[in-house]
C-alpha positions as CSV (number, residue, x, y, z in Angstrom):
1,M,34.1,126.0,21.9
2,K,34.2,122.2,22.4
3,A,35.2,119.8,19.6
4,V,34.5,116.2,18.8
5,I,37.2,114.2,17.0
6,L,36.0,111.2,15.0
7,A,38.7,108.7,15.6
8,G,37.0,105.3,15.0
9,G,38.3,104.4,11.6
10,E,40.1,101.2,10.7
11,G,41.9,102.5,7.7
12,L,41.3,99.5,5.5
13,R,42.4,101.3,2.3
14,L,45.6,102.4,4.0
15,R,46.8,98.9,4.6
16,P,49.4,97.6,5.1
17,I,50.5,101.0,6.6
18,S,47.5,100.8,9.0
19,A,47.6,97.1,9.6
20,G,47.4,96.5,13.4
21,L,46.6,100.1,14.1
22,P,43.5,102.3,14.0
23,K,43.8,104.8,11.2
24,P,44.2,107.9,13.4
25,M,47.2,106.3,15.1
26,V,49.2,105.8,11.9
27,P,52.6,107.6,12.3
28,F,53.3,110.8,10.4
29,L,56.6,112.6,11.2
30,D,57.1,110.3,14.2
31,R,53.8,111.2,15.8
32,P,50.3,109.7,15.3
33,V,48.2,111.6,12.8
34,L,45.7,112.1,15.7
35,E,48.3,114.1,17.6
36,H,48.7,116.5,14.7
37,V,44.9,117.0,14.8
38,I,44.9,117.7,18.5
39,G,47.8,120.1,18.0
40,L,45.8,122.1,15.4
41,L,42.8,122.4,17.8
42,K,45.1,123.5,20.6
43,R,46.7,126.2,18.4
44,H,43.2,127.6,17.8
45,G,42.3,127.6,21.5
46,I,40.1,124.5,21.4
47,T,41.2,122.3,24.3
48,D,38.1,120.5,25.6
49,L,37.9,117.5,23.3
50,A,35.8,114.4,22.9
51,L,37.1,111.4,20.9
52,T,34.7,108.9,19.4
53,L,36.4,105.5,19.1
54,Q,35.4,102.2,17.5
55,A,38.4,100.3,16.1
56,M,41.0,99.2,18.7
57,P,39.9,101.9,21.2
58,Q,42.3,100.9,23.9
59,T,45.3,101.6,21.5
60,V,44.2,105.2,21.3
61,A,43.2,105.7,24.9
62,S,46.4,104.2,26.3
63,W,48.6,106.4,24.1
64,L,46.8,109.7,24.7
65,G,45.6,109.2,28.3
66,D,43.7,112.2,29.6
67,G,45.4,114.6,27.2
68,A,47.3,116.5,29.9
69,E,50.7,115.9,28.2
70,L,49.4,117.5,25.1
71,G,47.8,120.4,26.9
72,V,44.2,119.4,26.3
73,K,41.4,117.6,28.2
74,L,40.2,114.4,26.6
75,T,36.8,112.6,27.0
76,Y,36.3,109.2,25.3
77,F,33.1,107.8,23.8
78,V,33.5,104.2,22.6
79,E,31.1,102.6,20.2
80,R,30.4,98.8,20.1
81,E,28.8,99.1,16.7
82,P,29.6,101.7,14.0
83,L,27.1,104.6,14.3
84,G,28.2,106.7,11.4
85,T,29.6,110.2,11.7
86,A,26.5,111.9,12.9
87,G,25.4,109.0,15.0
88,S,28.8,109.1,16.8
89,V,28.4,112.8,17.6
90,K,24.8,112.3,18.7
91,R,26.2,110.2,21.6
92,C,28.2,113.2,22.7
93,M,25.4,115.7,22.9
94,S,25.0,115.5,26.7
95,W,28.7,116.4,27.0
96,L,28.5,119.1,24.3
97,G,25.5,121.0,25.8
98,E,23.7,123.7,23.9
99,E,26.6,125.7,22.4
100,D,27.9,125.5,18.9
101,F,30.7,123.0,18.5
102,L,33.3,121.7,16.0
103,V,33.5,118.2,14.5
104,I,36.8,117.1,12.9
105,S,38.1,113.8,11.5
106,G,41.0,112.3,13.4
107,D,42.8,110.9,10.4
108,I,43.7,114.1,8.4
109,I,46.7,116.3,8.1
110,T,45.7,119.9,7.8
111,D,46.6,123.5,8.8
112,I,43.2,124.9,7.9
113,D,42.5,128.2,9.8
114,L,39.8,127.0,12.2
115,T,39.4,130.5,13.7
116,E,38.6,132.0,10.4
117,A,36.1,129.2,9.7
118,A,34.4,129.6,13.1
119,G,34.0,133.3,12.3
120,F,32.3,132.5,9.0
121,H,30.0,130.1,10.8
122,R,28.9,132.7,13.4
123,A,28.5,135.5,10.8
124,S,26.3,133.4,8.5
125,R,24.2,132.2,11.5
126,A,24.3,128.7,9.9
127,A,22.7,125.6,11.4
128,A,25.7,123.9,10.0
129,T,28.8,125.0,8.2
130,L,30.9,122.6,6.1
131,V,34.5,123.5,5.8
132,L,35.5,122.9,2.2
133,C,38.8,122.9,0.3
134,R,39.7,122.8,-3.4
135,H,41.1,119.4,-4.5
136,S,42.5,118.4,-7.8
137,S,41.1,114.8,-7.6
138,P,37.7,115.0,-5.9
139,L,36.6,111.3,-6.6
140,E,37.5,110.1,-3.1
141,Y,35.5,112.8,-1.3
142,G,32.1,114.3,-1.0
143,Q,31.5,117.0,-3.5
144,V,29.8,120.2,-2.3
145,L,28.4,122.8,-4.7
146,T,27.8,126.3,-3.2
147,G,26.5,129.6,-4.4
148,D,28.3,132.9,-4.3
149,D,27.0,133.5,-0.8
150,G,28.3,130.2,0.5
151,K,24.9,128.6,0.7
152,V,25.0,124.9,-0.1
153,R,23.2,124.0,-3.4
154,S,23.8,120.3,-3.7
155,F,25.9,117.3,-2.7
156,V,27.4,114.3,-4.6
157,E,29.0,111.7,-2.4
158,K,32.3,110.3,-3.8
159,P,31.4,110.8,-7.5
160,A,32.6,109.2,-10.6
161,W,34.4,111.6,-13.0
162,S,31.2,111.9,-15.1
163,Q,29.5,113.3,-12.0
164,V,32.2,115.9,-11.0
165,L,30.7,119.4,-11.0
166,T,33.2,121.2,-8.8
167,D,36.6,120.9,-7.1
168,T,35.3,121.9,-3.7
169,V,35.2,118.9,-1.4
170,N,34.1,118.1,2.1
171,T,37.0,118.0,4.5
172,G,35.0,116.3,7.3
173,I,35.3,119.5,9.4
174,Y,32.0,120.9,10.5
175,F,30.7,123.7,12.8
176,L,27.2,122.7,14.1
177,T,24.5,124.0,16.3
178,A,22.8,121.7,18.8
179,K,19.5,122.3,17.0
180,A,21.0,120.9,13.8
181,M,21.5,117.6,15.6
182,E,17.9,117.2,16.8
183,G,17.0,115.2,13.7
184,V,19.7,112.6,14.2
185,P,18.2,109.4,15.7
186,E,19.7,107.9,18.9
187,G,21.7,104.7,18.7
188,T,21.3,104.4,14.9
189,A,23.9,104.5,12.1
190,Y,23.5,108.0,10.6
191,D,25.9,110.0,8.5
192,F,26.5,113.7,8.1
193,S,27.1,113.8,4.4
194,R,24.7,111.1,3.3
195,D,21.9,111.6,5.7
196,L,21.8,114.8,7.9
197,F,23.1,117.4,5.5
198,P,20.8,116.4,2.6
199,R,17.9,116.4,5.0
200,L,18.7,119.9,6.3
201,L,19.1,121.1,2.7
202,E,15.7,119.7,1.8
203,Q,14.2,121.3,4.9
204,G,15.6,124.7,3.9
205,A,17.8,125.0,7.0
206,P,20.7,127.5,6.7
207,L,23.4,125.2,5.5
208,Y,26.7,126.9,4.4
209,G,30.0,125.9,2.9
210,H,33.2,127.8,3.8
211,I,36.1,127.3,1.4
212,A,39.0,127.4,3.8
213,S,42.5,128.8,3.5
214,G,45.3,126.4,4.2
215,S,46.2,122.8,3.3
216,W,44.3,119.6,3.9
217,W,45.0,116.0,3.1
218,D,43.1,112.8,3.8
219,I,45.6,110.0,4.0
220,G,43.0,107.5,2.7
221,D,45.4,105.1,1.0
222,C,49.1,104.5,0.7
223,G,49.5,106.8,-2.3
224,A,47.7,109.6,-0.6
225,Y,49.9,109.1,2.5
226,L,53.1,109.5,0.4
227,D,51.8,112.5,-1.5
228,C,50.9,114.2,1.8
229,A,54.4,113.6,3.2
230,A,56.0,115.0,0.0
231,Q,53.8,118.1,0.0
232,V,54.2,118.9,3.7
233,L,58.0,118.8,3.2
234,S,57.7,121.0,0.2
235,G,56.6,123.9,2.4
236,R,53.0,123.9,1.1
237,S,51.5,124.0,4.6
238,G,52.0,125.4,8.0
239,I,52.2,121.9,9.6
240,D,54.6,121.8,12.6
241,L,57.5,119.7,11.5
242,G,58.8,119.3,15.0
243,L,62.5,119.3,14.2
244,P,65.2,122.0,14.0
245,L,65.9,123.4,10.5
246,R,69.6,122.6,10.0
247,A,69.9,123.9,6.4
248,P,67.4,125.2,3.8
249,G,64.9,122.3,3.5
250,I,66.7,120.0,5.9
251,W,65.0,119.3,9.2
252,A,67.0,117.0,11.4
253,A,67.2,116.0,15.1
254,E,71.0,115.8,14.9
255,E,73.5,117.3,12.6
256,P,73.7,115.0,9.5
257,P,77.1,113.4,8.7
258,A,79.3,115.1,6.1
259,D,79.7,112.0,4.0
260,V,76.0,111.8,3.1
261,T,74.4,113.8,0.3
262,L,71.1,115.5,1.2
263,V,68.8,116.9,-1.5
264,P,66.2,119.1,0.2
265,P,63.6,118.7,1.4
266,C,64.5,116.0,3.9
267,W,63.2,115.2,7.4
268,I,65.5,113.0,9.7
269,G,64.4,112.0,13.1
270,S,66.4,111.2,16.2
271,G,68.8,108.2,16.4
272,V,68.9,107.8,12.6
273,T,72.0,106.0,11.1
274,L,73.2,107.0,7.7
275,G,75.8,105.1,5.7
276,A,78.6,106.8,3.9
277,G,78.0,107.7,0.2
278,S,74.2,107.4,0.5
279,L,72.0,110.0,-1.2
280,L,68.7,111.1,0.5
281,G,66.0,113.3,-1.0
282,P,64.3,115.1,-2.2
283,H,61.2,114.4,-0.1
284,A,62.8,111.7,2.2
285,I,61.4,111.1,5.7
286,L,63.4,109.0,8.1
287,G,61.7,108.1,11.4
288,R,63.5,107.7,14.7
289,G,65.9,104.8,15.0
290,S,65.8,104.0,11.2
291,S,68.9,103.4,9.2
292,V,70.2,103.6,5.6
293,G,73.2,101.6,4.4
294,R,76.2,102.7,2.4
295,R,75.7,104.1,-1.1
296,S,72.0,103.7,-1.0
297,L,69.4,106.1,-2.7
298,V,66.3,107.1,-0.9
299,Q,64.0,109.5,-2.7
300,R,60.4,110.5,-2.1
301,S,60.1,107.8,0.5
302,V,59.2,107.3,4.1
303,L,61.0,105.1,6.6
304,M,59.1,104.7,9.9
305,E,60.5,104.0,13.3
306,E,63.4,101.3,13.3
307,A,63.0,100.7,9.5
308,R,66.2,99.5,7.9
309,V,67.6,99.9,4.4
310,G,70.7,97.9,3.5
311,D,73.7,98.9,1.4
312,R,73.3,99.8,-2.3
313,C,69.5,99.9,-2.1
314,T,67.3,102.1,-4.3
315,L,64.0,103.4,-3.0
316,Y,61.8,105.8,-5.0
317,G,58.3,106.5,-3.8
318,A,58.4,103.7,-1.2
319,V,57.1,103.3,2.4
320,L,58.8,101.1,5.0
321,C,56.6,100.7,8.1
322,R,57.9,100.1,11.6
323,G,60.7,97.6,11.8
324,A,60.6,96.7,8.0
325,S,63.8,96.1,6.2
326,A,65.1,96.2,2.6
327,G,68.1,93.9,2.1
328,R,71.3,94.8,0.3
329,G,70.8,95.8,-3.3
330,A,66.9,95.8,-3.0
331,V,65.0,98.0,-5.4
332,L,61.6,99.4,-4.3
333,N,59.7,101.2,-7.0
334,E,57.0,103.9,-6.9
335,G,54.1,103.0,-4.5
336,A,55.9,99.9,-3.0
337,V,55.1,99.4,0.7
338,L,56.7,97.1,3.3
339,G,54.4,96.4,6.2
340,A,55.6,96.4,9.8
341,E,58.4,93.8,10.4
342,S,58.3,92.6,6.8
343,A,61.4,92.2,4.7
344,A,62.5,92.5,1.1
345,G,65.4,90.1,0.5
346,E,68.8,90.9,-1.0
347,N,68.7,92.1,-4.6
348,S,64.9,91.7,-4.7
349,I,62.8,94.1,-6.8
350,L,59.4,95.3,-5.8
351,M,57.5,96.8,-8.8
352,E,55.1,99.7,-8.8
353,R,52.4,99.7,-6.1
354,V,53.4,96.3,-4.7
355,K,52.6,95.9,-1.1
356,V,54.0,93.3,1.4
357,W,51.8,92.6,4.5
358,P,53.3,92.7,8.0
359,G,55.7,89.9,8.9
360,L,56.1,88.5,5.4
361,R,59.3,88.2,3.5
362,V,60.2,88.6,-0.2
363,R,62.9,86.1,-1.0
364,D,66.3,87.1,-2.2
365,E,66.6,87.9,-6.0
366,A,62.8,87.9,-6.4
367,R,61.0,90.2,-8.7
368,L,57.7,90.9,-7.1
369,T,55.0,92.2,-9.5
370,T,51.9,91.6,-7.3
371,S,51.2,92.3,-3.6
372,L,52.2,89.7,-1.0
373,V,49.2,89.3,1.3
374,A,49.6,86.1,3.3
375,G,50.3,84.3,0.0
376,G,47.7,86.2,-2.1
377,A,48.1,88.8,-4.8
378,S,46.2,91.7,-6.2
379,G,46.6,95.0,-7.9
380,A,45.2,98.5,-8.2
381,V,42.5,99.1,-10.8
382,S,39.9,101.8,-11.5
383,F,36.6,101.8,-13.3
384,G,36.1,104.1,-16.2
385,D,33.0,105.3,-18.0
386,G,30.2,102.8,-18.1
387,G,31.5,100.8,-15.2
388,V,34.2,99.1,-17.3
389,I,37.9,98.4,-16.5
390,R,40.1,98.9,-19.5
391,G,43.6,98.0,-20.3
392,T,46.0,95.5,-22.0
393,L,47.6,92.3,-21.0
394,E,50.9,94.1,-20.6
395,G,49.3,97.1,-19.1
396,G,47.9,95.7,-15.9
397,I,45.0,93.3,-16.9
398,S,47.1,90.3,-15.9
399,P,46.1,86.8,-14.9
400,A,47.1,87.6,-11.3
401,L,44.7,90.6,-11.3
402,L,41.8,88.4,-12.7
403,L,42.6,85.8,-10.0
404,A,42.3,88.5,-7.4
405,I,39.1,90.0,-8.9
406,G,37.6,86.6,-8.9
407,G,38.5,86.1,-5.2
408,S,36.9,89.4,-4.3
409,L,33.7,88.8,-6.4
410,G,33.5,85.3,-4.9
411,A,32.6,86.7,-1.5
412,G,29.1,87.2,-2.9
413,G,28.4,83.5,-3.1
414,R,27.6,83.1,-6.9
415,V,29.5,84.5,-9.8
416,G,28.8,84.5,-13.5
417,L,31.7,84.6,-16.0
418,G,31.9,84.8,-19.7
419,A,34.3,85.9,-22.4
420,S,34.6,86.8,-26.1
421,G,35.9,84.0,-28.3
422,T,39.6,84.8,-28.1
423,P,42.1,82.6,-26.3
424,C,43.3,85.6,-24.2
425,A,39.8,86.6,-23.1
426,R,38.9,83.0,-22.2
427,M,42.1,82.5,-20.3
428,L,41.5,85.6,-18.2
429,A,37.9,84.6,-17.5
430,R,39.1,81.2,-16.2
431,C,41.6,82.9,-14.0
432,A,38.7,84.9,-12.4
433,A,36.8,81.7,-12.2
434,G,39.6,80.1,-10.3
435,G,39.8,83.0,-7.9
436,A,36.0,82.9,-7.3
437,A,36.0,79.1,-6.7
438,A,39.0,79.5,-4.3
439,A,36.9,82.0,-2.3
440,G,34.1,79.4,-2.0
441,A,31.8,80.7,-4.7
442,E,29.5,78.8,-7.1
443,V,30.9,79.7,-10.5
444,L,28.7,79.7,-13.6
445,L,30.8,79.8,-16.8
446,H,28.5,80.6,-19.7
447,D,29.1,80.5,-23.5
448,G,27.8,84.0,-24.3
449,T,30.2,85.7,-26.6
450,C,29.5,89.4,-26.2
451,P,29.0,91.8,-23.2
452,A,25.3,92.1,-23.9
453,A,25.0,88.3,-23.4
454,G,26.9,88.6,-20.1
455,A,24.4,91.2,-18.9
456,W,21.4,89.0,-20.0
457,A,22.8,85.9,-18.3
458,A,23.3,87.9,-15.1
459,E,19.6,88.9,-15.1
460,R,18.4,85.5,-16.3
461,Y,20.2,83.6,-13.5
462,A,19.9,86.4,-10.9
463,L,23.6,86.3,-10.3
464,P,24.8,88.7,-7.5
465,V,27.7,89.7,-9.8
466,S,28.8,88.7,-13.3
467,L,32.0,89.5,-15.2
468,F,32.5,89.4,-19.0
469,V,36.0,89.7,-20.5
470,E,36.0,91.3,-23.9
471,Q,39.0,91.6,-26.2
472,E,39.4,93.9,-29.2
473,G,42.9,93.5,-30.7
474,E,45.3,94.3,-27.9
475,R,42.6,96.1,-25.8
476,L,40.8,94.3,-23.0
477,F,37.5,95.4,-21.4
478,L,36.2,94.0,-18.1
479,H,32.4,94.4,-17.9
480,F,30.7,93.9,-14.5
481,F,26.9,93.4,-14.1
482,D,24.6,93.1,-11.2
483,S,21.6,90.7,-10.8
484,R,19.5,93.0,-13.0
485,G,21.9,93.0,-15.8
486,L,22.9,96.6,-15.1
487,P,26.5,97.8,-14.6
488,L,27.6,97.7,-11.0
489,S,26.7,100.8,-9.0
490,R,29.4,103.3,-8.2
491,A,29.4,102.1,-4.5
492,R,30.0,98.5,-5.6
493,Q,32.8,99.6,-8.0
494,R,34.5,101.5,-5.1
495,R,34.3,98.4,-2.9
496,L,36.0,96.3,-5.5
497,E,38.6,98.9,-6.2
498,G,39.3,99.2,-2.5
499,A,39.5,95.4,-1.9
500,L,42.1,95.1,-4.7
501,L,44.0,98.1,-3.5
502,R,44.2,96.7,0.0
503,G,45.2,93.3,-1.4
504,E,42.2,91.6,0.2
505,V,41.9,88.1,-1.2
506,H,39.2,85.7,0.0
507,R,40.2,82.1,0.3
508,A,38.0,79.2,1.5
509,A,39.2,76.1,3.3
510,A,39.9,73.2,1.0
511,E,36.7,71.4,1.8
512,R,34.7,74.6,1.0
513,V,36.2,75.5,-2.4
514,G,33.4,76.4,-4.8
515,T,32.1,74.5,-7.8
516,W,32.1,75.3,-11.5
517,E,29.1,74.9,-13.7
518,H,29.1,75.3,-17.4
519,L,26.0,76.9,-19.0
520,S,25.6,76.3,-22.7
521,G,23.1,77.7,-25.1
522,I,23.2,81.3,-23.8
523,P,23.2,82.9,-27.3
524,A,20.2,81.0,-28.4
525,A,18.3,81.5,-25.2
526,H,19.2,85.2,-25.2
527,A,17.9,85.6,-28.8
528,A,14.7,83.7,-28.0
529,D,14.0,85.8,-24.9
530,A,14.5,89.0,-26.8
531,A,12.2,87.9,-29.6
532,R,9.5,86.8,-27.1
533,R,9.6,90.0,-25.0
534,A,9.6,92.3,-28.1
535,R,6.0,91.4,-29.0
536,Y,3.0,93.4,-27.9
537,G,-0.7,92.7,-28.4
538,R,-2.1,89.4,-29.6
539,G,-2.3,89.8,-33.4
540,P,0.1,88.2,-35.9
541,L,3.2,90.0,-37.1
542,T,3.8,90.5,-40.8
543,P,7.3,89.2,-41.6
544,V,9.8,92.1,-42.1
545,A,12.8,91.8,-44.4
546,V,15.9,93.3,-42.8
547,S,19.7,93.0,-43.3
548,V,22.3,92.3,-40.7
549,P,25.6,92.2,-42.6
550,G,27.9,92.2,-39.6
551,T,29.8,89.1,-38.5
552,S,30.7,90.0,-34.9
553,P,29.3,87.8,-32.1
554,A,26.9,90.7,-31.2
555,D,25.7,90.9,-34.8
556,R,25.2,87.2,-35.0
557,L,23.1,87.3,-31.8
558,L,21.1,90.2,-33.3
559,A,20.4,88.2,-36.6
560,S,19.4,85.2,-34.6
561,T,17.0,87.2,-32.5
562,L,15.3,88.7,-35.6
563,E,15.0,85.2,-37.2
564,D,13.3,84.0,-34.0
565,L,10.9,87.0,-34.3
566,G,10.0,85.8,-37.8
567,C,11.9,88.3,-39.9
568,V,13.6,87.6,-43.2
569,V,17.2,88.3,-42.4
570,L,19.6,89.0,-45.2
571,G,23.4,88.7,-44.7
572,K,24.3,91.7,-46.8
573,R,23.0,95.3,-47.4
574,S,20.2,95.4,-50.0
575,A,18.5,98.3,-51.6
576,G,15.1,99.1,-50.1
577,V,15.7,96.9,-47.1
578,P,16.4,98.4,-43.6
579,G,19.4,97.1,-41.7
580,F,20.8,96.8,-38.2
581,A,24.3,96.7,-36.6
582,A,25.2,95.9,-33.0
583,E,27.8,98.2,-31.5
584,Y,29.8,98.3,-28.2
585,G,29.6,94.6,-27.7
586,G,25.8,94.5,-28.4
587,L,25.0,97.2,-25.8
588,R,23.9,99.7,-28.5
589,L,22.1,99.5,-31.8
590,S,22.6,101.5,-35.0
591,A,20.6,101.1,-38.2
592,W,19.9,102.5,-41.7
593,D,16.5,102.9,-43.3
594,E,15.1,101.8,-46.6
595,E,16.7,104.8,-48.3
596,G,20.1,104.0,-46.8
597,R,20.0,107.0,-44.3
598,A,22.1,106.2,-41.2
599,L,20.4,106.1,-37.8
600,P,23.2,106.2,-35.2
601,P,22.8,104.8,-31.7
602,E,21.4,108.0,-30.2
603,Q,18.7,108.1,-32.9
604,M,17.8,104.5,-32.3
605,L,17.6,105.0,-28.6
606,A,15.1,107.8,-29.2
607,L,13.2,105.5,-31.6
608,V,13.0,102.6,-29.2
609,S,11.9,105.1,-26.5
610,L,9.1,106.3,-28.8
611,I,7.9,102.7,-29.1
612,E,8.0,102.2,-25.3
613,L,6.0,105.5,-24.8
614,E,3.4,104.5,-27.4
615,N,3.2,100.7,-27.1
616,G,4.7,100.0,-23.7
617,G,4.1,101.5,-20.3
618,G,4.4,105.1,-21.3
619,R,7.6,105.7,-19.2
620,V,11.3,105.2,-19.9
621,A,14.4,105.5,-17.8
622,L,17.6,106.6,-19.3
623,P,21.3,107.3,-18.4
624,T,22.3,110.9,-18.0
625,G,23.2,112.5,-21.3
626,S,20.6,110.7,-23.3
627,P,19.0,112.7,-26.2
628,V,16.7,115.5,-24.9
629,A,14.6,114.7,-28.0
630,I,13.2,111.8,-25.9
631,E,11.9,114.3,-23.3
632,A,10.0,116.1,-26.1
633,L,8.5,112.8,-27.3
634,A,7.4,112.0,-23.8
635,G,5.8,115.4,-23.3
636,Q,3.8,115.1,-26.5
637,R,2.4,111.8,-25.3
638,E,1.9,112.6,-21.6
639,G,4.7,110.1,-20.8
640,A,7.6,110.3,-18.4
641,V,11.4,110.2,-18.7
642,L,13.3,109.3,-15.6
643,T,17.1,109.8,-15.3
644,L,19.3,107.2,-13.6
645,D,21.5,109.7,-11.7
646,R,18.6,111.9,-10.7
647,D,15.7,109.6,-10.0
648,G,17.5,106.8,-8.1
649,P,16.0,103.4,-7.4
650,E,12.7,104.1,-9.2
651,A,14.6,104.9,-12.4
652,E,17.0,101.9,-12.0
653,A,14.0,99.5,-11.6
654,L,12.3,100.9,-14.7
655,Y,15.5,100.8,-16.7
656,A,16.2,97.2,-15.6
657,G,12.8,96.2,-16.9
658,L,13.3,97.7,-20.4
659,P,16.3,95.8,-21.9
660,A,15.5,97.3,-25.3
661,L,17.1,100.6,-24.0
662,R,20.5,98.9,-23.5
663,D,20.6,95.7,-25.5
664,A,21.0,95.8,-29.3
665,A,19.2,92.5,-29.9
666,F,16.2,93.5,-27.7
667,A,16.1,97.0,-29.4
668,A,16.1,95.6,-33.0
669,A,13.4,93.1,-32.1
670,R,11.3,95.8,-30.5
671,V,11.6,98.0,-33.6
672,C,10.8,95.1,-36.0
673,A,7.9,94.0,-33.9
674,R,6.5,97.5,-34.3
675,L,7.1,97.4,-38.1
676,G,5.5,94.0,-38.4
677,R,2.5,95.1,-36.4
678,S,1.9,98.5,-38.0
679,G,3.1,97.9,-41.5
680,E,5.2,101.0,-41.3
681,R,8.5,101.4,-43.0
682,L,11.5,102.1,-40.8
683,A,12.0,105.5,-42.6
684,T,8.4,106.5,-41.8
685,L,8.8,105.5,-38.1
686,A,12.1,107.2,-37.8
687,A,10.6,110.4,-39.2
688,R,8.4,110.6,-36.2
689,V,11.4,111.2,-34.0
690,P,12.8,114.8,-34.3
691,R,15.9,114.7,-36.3
692,F,19.0,115.6,-34.4
693,V,22.7,115.4,-34.6
694,V,25.1,114.5,-31.7
695,L,28.7,115.6,-31.8
696,R,31.4,115.1,-29.2
697,R,34.7,116.7,-28.7
698,E,37.4,116.3,-26.1
699,V,39.3,119.3,-24.8
700,P,42.6,118.6,-23.0
701,L,43.1,120.6,-19.7
702,R,46.0,122.3,-18.1
703,R,44.2,122.7,-14.7
704,G,42.4,120.1,-12.7
705,R,39.1,118.7,-14.0
706,G,37.2,119.6,-10.8
707,A,38.5,123.2,-10.8
708,V,37.4,123.8,-14.4
709,M,34.0,122.1,-13.8
710,H,33.5,124.3,-10.8
711,D,34.2,127.5,-12.7
712,L,32.0,126.4,-15.6
713,A,29.1,125.4,-13.3
714,Q,29.3,128.8,-11.5
715,R,29.1,130.6,-14.8
716,L,26.8,128.4,-16.8
717,G,24.7,126.5,-14.2
718,G,24.3,122.7,-13.9
719,E,22.9,119.9,-11.8
720,A,24.9,117.8,-9.4
721,G,25.6,114.4,-10.8
722,Q,24.7,115.4,-14.4
723,G,27.6,117.7,-15.4
724,V,26.9,121.1,-16.8
725,R,24.0,121.2,-19.1
726,V,23.1,124.2,-21.2
727,S,19.9,124.4,-23.2
728,G,19.0,126.9,-25.8
729,E,17.3,127.4,-29.1
730,E,20.3,126.1,-31.0
731,G,20.5,122.9,-29.1
732,V,21.7,121.3,-25.9
733,V,25.3,121.1,-24.6
734,W,26.7,118.8,-21.9
735,L,30.1,119.4,-20.4
736,S,31.6,116.6,-18.3
737,P,35.0,115.3,-17.2
738,L,36.7,112.3,-18.7
739,S,37.6,109.5,-16.3
740,R,40.9,108.4,-17.7
741,R,42.7,111.6,-18.6
742,A,42.8,115.3,-17.9
743,A,40.2,116.5,-20.4
744,L,36.5,117.5,-20.6
745,R,34.0,116.1,-23.1
746,V,31.8,118.6,-24.9
747,S,28.6,116.8,-26.1
748,V,26.2,118.7,-28.3
749,E,22.7,117.8,-29.5
750,A,21.3,120.0,-32.3
751,A,18.9,119.9,-35.2
752,S,21.6,120.0,-37.9
753,M,25.2,119.2,-38.4
754,E,26.0,122.9,-38.9
755,A,24.3,123.9,-35.7
756,A,26.0,121.1,-33.8
757,E,29.5,122.0,-35.2
758,E,29.0,125.7,-34.3
759,L,27.9,124.8,-30.7
760,C,30.7,122.3,-30.3
761,A,33.3,124.8,-31.3
762,R,31.8,127.6,-29.2
763,Y,31.7,125.6,-26.0
764,A,35.1,123.9,-26.6
765,E,36.5,127.4,-26.8
766,E,34.6,128.3,-23.5
767,V,36.3,125.3,-21.8
768,R,39.7,126.3,-23.1
769,R,39.2,129.9,-21.9
770,T,38.1,128.7,-18.5
771,D,41.0,126.3,-18.3
772,Q,43.4,129.2,-18.9
773,R,42.1,131.3,-16.0
774,E,43.9,130.9,-12.7
């Protein structure tokens, strides 16, 4: 069998470890990662290999040559433009011929049993077999759901936690037939996981997934690189460590000196110098020619070739690239990385996840809290549910981070920025504005005072991206919107996360620094637009009396909107008068009817959907997990309900055009327009929506979220991208992972509180039982 190794990656997320190198050539245990892949193939009898190259191809070819020294035969295919994974392999088809072949990524560390996987492929007579493995954190990888027979049921490419349905992920190792490649276009960017495999699945081709035995790591970023090194040393794989075992857990090219304390596991290459009184390990890797000074501590860290650690240094969870140095007394904390030939000065401190780009120097006595990237700074962040970054000023949402976020957003040309009325939120928004202007962007600072206003301004001014900084007490929330006023797509979230992780900061020349423009009157314009768009038909509206007792910025916006519509707005709750309240920064609406009965946000979403079905276009689009009662309403009226995760661009376009489904002011105006047109009471209108109760409960997990979701999906069923959904006579249950902690959310929709509580308790116990199974 022949094999194609995909070795064209740049490794942007792995910088600064990969700076100046193609990702497959990053050193691991003193050998390029690509050499480890070639060694695996050779051990399984696969020696006729093709390498597809794109980034710095000469670096790879000059190092490996024709492969003779490694006992293999290498053929190179160089791309001028990226062709995607399948497009790259398509160029090799004349070399591959008509026999089945293997495709493998050149930037992984694995001891997967390829012989076993090849046997599965042949036995199943698959057009394509995807080699899968179980992973505790599947967000960075393609998620593949298979049946008991191994047949692929569905894919989710690099999901958010709310979309995780299994812990089986795509390793980038495939067995393919020549026939499977026939649908791949020549000379065009085409991907296996995004294009070819979904197409084969749609065509009904025999597509299988094989959950492999063995270990697999994708060293996608600096943290993953360090985790891989630690786990390989812990004996959790059959990776060839390439050095003699001198003592239990101690691999060393030479016998270590007696005046050094080694805590296994440790890996010490050739020509390493160790100072007296130093303590190494556990999980220390010292590459050839590196050195550690006297009385230094090096734990869970990697020193690459010729890296130097001075006397009395402390390294925990750090990576020093080739030729990097840590001066006397330096302290490098978890996740700190020194790029090639960079230096940390004497007694300097690098805080968690700080990275220093190649050739740069941290001054003596400095305490570095943000990455040093040719004078720039950034940090690591992650989006949570709803596309929002959450934190505190002390817990990571710092001025430096906002400056870096602005610099990244500024690459789009125009940026909208707003903040709630607190000094802290305004300060952070202006930091982001400074970063965006420094990147050359046109910055529009507006006076909207709630996230809903930020979303509206993004749509009104067609801004490529808009940020709104919200503060509630000590908590800070960063809301991002696209030009339609919708939260950023998961793909755009990942690009921003990656840019910040890599420390990429955009800076324009002095003469091209961007401009600031202040937009005033956003709340009034927002309210007027919501009132205008709420009307339907040409007849007059009877004035409706409502109460809006809240005093938050979102409530004030809501009250102003209803006044513009012609309503009589009371500032306190009154008997016999319906009332409204804006929640979640004006992104959701709750209400109470004339009898004082509460109508929570889920009930109001159903009510607004009813109005759209009857008085609008007869179709609505909703986020996953919205009330199923809306589907029943649509069915009774020959309407349609689209789901954002399921129905793609069509659903997004429809959702963008119906702001009442996601903006409290628009929603309240739409409801009051209906009341003013029909003469109904809110209680009467609400009674037309089936009564239901929504309950939610969080269940902490001992096992990984993906593993528990996989087991639940296998037993209960579910749809990719929508969690596990179970429907029955008693109600509907959704099971989905939380993004910020190891827990699952049980959401229940039922006709009564008693039924909802019973279902919630039953499925919470089901989650707990599943979590306890090994």
